[in-house]
C-alpha positions in Angstrom: -1.0 -2.4 -16.2 1.1 -1.8 -19.3 1.8 1.6 -20.7 0.0 2.1 -24.0 1.7 4.1 -26.8 0.1 5.9 -29.8 1.1 5.0 -33.3 2.8 8.4 -33.6 4.9 7.7 -30.4 6.0 4.3 -31.7 6.8 5.7 -35.1 9.0 8.3 -33.5 10.8 5.8 -31.4 11.4 3.4 -34.3 12.2 6.3 -36.7 9.6 5.3 -39.2 6.4 6.9 -40.6 3.1 6.4 -38.9 1.9 4.6 -42.0 4.6 2.0 -41.5 3.6 1.3 -38.0 -0.1 0.9 -39.0 0.9 -1.5 -41.8 2.9 -3.6 -39.4 -0.1 -3.8 -37.1 -2.4 -4.8 -40.0 0.1 -7.4 -41.2 0.3 -8.9 -37.7 4.0 -8.0 -37.3 3.3 -5.7 -34.4 0.7 -6.5 -31.7 -1.6 -3.7 -30.9 -4.8 -2.9 -29.0 -7.6 -1.8 -31.3 -9.7 1.0 -29.9 -13.3 1.6 -30.8 -13.4 4.4 -33.4 -15.8 6.8 -35.0 -13.3 8.3 -37.4 -12.2 6.9 -40.8 -8.9 5.7 -39.5 -8.6 2.7 -37.1 -7.1 3.7 -33.7 -4.4 1.5 -32.3 -2.3 1.5 -29.1 0.9 -0.5 -28.7 2.0 -1.8 -25.4 5.4 -0.5 -24.2 6.4 -4.1 -23.4 5.6 -5.1 -27.1 7.8 -2.3 -28.3 10.6 -3.2 -26.0 10.5 -6.8 -27.2 10.6 -5.6 -30.9 13.6 -3.4 -30.0 15.3 -6.2 -28.1 14.8 -8.7 -31.0 16.3 -6.2 -33.5 19.4 -5.9 -31.3 19.7 -9.6 -30.6 18.2 -11.4 -33.6 17.7 -15.2 -33.3 19.9 -17.2 -35.6 18.1 -19.7 -37.9 
């Protein structure tokens, strides 16, 4: 099973704000698991393998 990271953990690793990570998830740029919630804010978890793929793609971008 894949390790799940919080929005805050992903934001810290990518050196962006939590809001940016949430926006990427909502735009479909970052795959996330949506958790059931009772609060106002939607809860997300991002798989470690998804984050690793994003980091790998940013280091080795595909040429068009």
